[in-house]
C-alpha positions in Angstrom: 139.4 123.7 -61.0 135.9 125.2 -61.1 133.5 125.0 -58.2 131.2 122.6 -59.9 134.1 120.4 -61.1 135.6 120.0 -57.7 132.1 119.3 -56.2 131.5 116.6 -58.8 134.8 114.9 -58.2 134.5 115.0 -54.4 130.9 113.6 -54.7 132.1 110.8 -57.0 135.0 110.0 -54.6 132.6 109.8 -51.7 130.2 107.5 -53.5 133.0 105.2 -54.7 134.5 105.0 -51.2 131.2 103.7 -49.9 129.9 101.6 -52.8 133.1 99.7 -53.5 133.9 98.5 -49.9 130.2 97.6 -49.5 130.6 94.8 -52.0 130.8 91.6 -49.8 133.9 90.2 -51.6 135.8 93.5 -51.4 135.0 94.0 -47.8 135.9 90.4 -46.9 139.2 90.7 -48.7 140.0 94.0 -46.9 139.1 92.6 -43.5 141.1 89.4 -44.2 144.1 91.4 -45.2 143.9 94.1 -42.5 141.9 92.6 -39.7 138.4 93.9 -38.6 139.5 96.7 -36.2 142.2 98.2 -38.5 139.8 98.0 -41.4 137.0 99.8 -39.5 139.4 102.5 -38.2 141.1 103.0 -41.5 137.8 103.1 -43.4 136.3 105.5 -40.9 139.4 107.8 -41.2 139.2 107.7 -45.1 135.5 108.4 -45.0 136.0 111.4 -42.7 138.7 112.9 -44.9 136.7 112.5 -48.1 133.6 113.9 -46.3 135.6 117.0 -45.2 136.7 117.5 -48.9 133.2 117.1 -50.1 131.8 119.5 -47.6 134.5 122.0 -48.5 133.9 121.6 -52.2 130.1 122.1 -51.7 130.8 125.4 -49.9 132.9 126.6 -52.9 130.2 125.6 -55.5 128.3 128.5 -57.2 125.3 129.6 -55.1 121.9 128.7 -56.7 119.0 129.1 -54.2 116.5 126.2 -54.1 114.9 126.5 -50.7 114.0 129.9 -49.2 116.2 130.6 -46.1 114.5 130.8 -42.7 116.1 131.7 -39.4 114.5 129.0 -37.4 115.9 126.3 -39.7 119.4 127.2 -38.7 118.7 125.5 -35.4 118.2 122.1 -37.1 121.8 121.0 -37.1 122.4 121.9 -33.5 119.3 119.9 -32.4 119.4 116.9 -34.7 123.1 116.3 -34.2 122.4 115.9 -30.5 120.6 112.7 -31.6 123.1 111.7 -34.2 126.1 111.8 -31.9 125.0 109.2 -29.3 123.7 107.1 -32.2 127.2 107.1 -33.7 128.8 106.2 -30.4 126.3 103.4 -29.6 126.5 102.0 -33.2 130.3 101.9 -33.1 130.4 100.3 -29.7 128.7 97.0 -30.3 128.8 94.1 -32.6 126.2 94.4 -35.3 125.4 91.3 -37.4 122.8 93.3 -39.5 124.8 96.3 -40.8 128.1 98.0 -40.4 130.1 96.3 -37.7 131.3 98.2 -34.6 134.2 97.9 -32.3 132.4 96.1 -29.5 133.6 92.9 -28.0 131.6 89.7 -27.5 128.8 88.4 -29.6 125.4 89.9 -30.3 122.6 89.1 -27.8 119.2 89.1 -29.5 117.5 89.4 -26.1 119.4 92.6 -25.4 119.8 94.3 -28.8 120.8 97.7 -27.3 120.8 100.4 -29.9 119.6 98.0 -32.6 116.2 98.1 -31.0 116.0 101.6 -32.3 117.6 100.8 -35.6 119.6 97.9 -37.1 121.5 100.6 -38.9 122.5 103.2 -36.3 125.2 104.8 -38.3 123.0 105.2 -41.4 120.3 106.6 -39.1 122.8 109.1 -37.8 123.7 110.0 -41.3 120.1 110.6 -42.1 119.7 112.9 -39.1 122.8 114.8 -40.1 121.7 115.1 -43.8 118.2 116.3 -43.0 119.5 118.8 -40.4 122.0 120.4 -42.9 119.6 120.3 -45.8 117.1 122.4 -43.8 119.8 124.9 -42.8 121.4 125.2 -46.3 118.9 125.6 -49.2 121.2 126.2 -52.2 121.5 123.8 -55.0 124.9 122.2 -54.1 123.8 121.6 -50.5 120.4 120.2 -51.6 122.2 117.8 -53.9 124.7 116.8 -51.2 122.5 116.4 -48.2 119.5 115.2 -50.2 121.7 112.5 -51.7 123.0 111.5 -48.3 119.5 111.2 -47.0 118.4 109.1 -49.9 121.6 107.0 -49.6 120.8 106.4 -45.9 117.2 105.2 -46.4 118.0 103.1 -49.5 121.1 101.6 -47.7 119.0 100.4 -44.8 116.6 98.6 -47.2 119.4 97.1 -49.3 121.4 95.9 -46.4 118.4 94.3 -44.7 117.5 92.5 -47.9 121.1 91.3 -48.4 121.5 90.2 -44.8 118.2 88.4 -44.8 119.2 86.5 -47.9 122.7 85.6 -46.4 121.5 84.6 -42.9 118.3 82.8 -43.9 116.3 81.5 -41.0 118.9 82.8 -38.5 117.7 86.4 -39.5 114.3 85.9 -38.0 115.7 84.6 -34.7 118.4 87.2 -34.3 116.4 90.2 -35.6 113.2 89.6 -33.6 113.8 92.4 -31.2 115.3 94.9 -33.6 113.8 97.2 -36.2 114.8 99.2 -39.2 113.6 102.2 -37.2 111.4 102.2 -34.1 110.7 105.0 -31.6 110.3 102.3 -29.0 114.1 101.9 -29.0 114.8 105.5 -28.2 115.6 104.6 -24.6 118.8 103.0 -25.8 120.2 106.5 -26.4 119.9 107.1 -22.6 122.6 104.5 -21.8 125.4 106.3 -19.9 128.0 105.2 -22.5 126.0 106.6 -25.4 125.1 109.8 -23.5 128.6 110.6 -22.4 130.3 109.5 -25.6 127.7 111.3 -27.6 128.1 114.5 -25.6 131.9 114.3 -26.1 131.5 113.8 -29.8 129.0 116.6 -30.1 131.3 119.0 -28.3 134.2 117.9 -30.6 132.1 118.6 -33.7 131.0 121.9 -32.2 134.6 122.9 -31.5 136.1 122.0 -34.9 133.1 123.0 -37.1 134.2 126.5 -37.6 137.8 125.6 -38.3 137.1 122.6 -40.6 134.0 123.8 -42.4 134.5 127.5 -42.1 131.2 128.3 -40.6 130.1 128.6 -36.9 127.7 126.0 -35.7 126.0 128.6 -33.6 122.7 129.6 -35.4 
């Protein structure tokens, strides 16, 4: 299998794994059959495995330079992932009626939206940070396609999910979403919550430790 062939197959698998379960009827059927928590855990594991394959296939694709390399840009992943990791932990730790659901208990409190004050889509925002960081650090064609596509997917996904949820929830949307935002720097303080900080730090160290083994490249610039 050639480098470009495997890259294309992995990219298509990743897109299919996100687009198909995003259909309301498909997701509802899977949640109904498996339960919410097993669905989230299983879907997360599948997404990580496909992502690992995709990143590996990208590294094996032929090198075609698009962006000129710069030593300072190699620090982008180390810095932006420090924001992405607490976002992931916070987003997965609470109920989210506006986007991908988390593993939190209890109902959503619109007076105390937590991380949703920063973004109604914390996992997509984390994906955007991850994408931009690695796009800056890797300027060849395959990586530009990969990370540029992820960045576009993140931004478009926020808009599409907001539109769908607003249509589904009707007037309830305005009441529940009044203290949230698609993205607002005013909500950055939510990342300072001890749970997000400690969990994010642990996740960051985990990514740092396995990056060289899984990806084949050291995360140290």
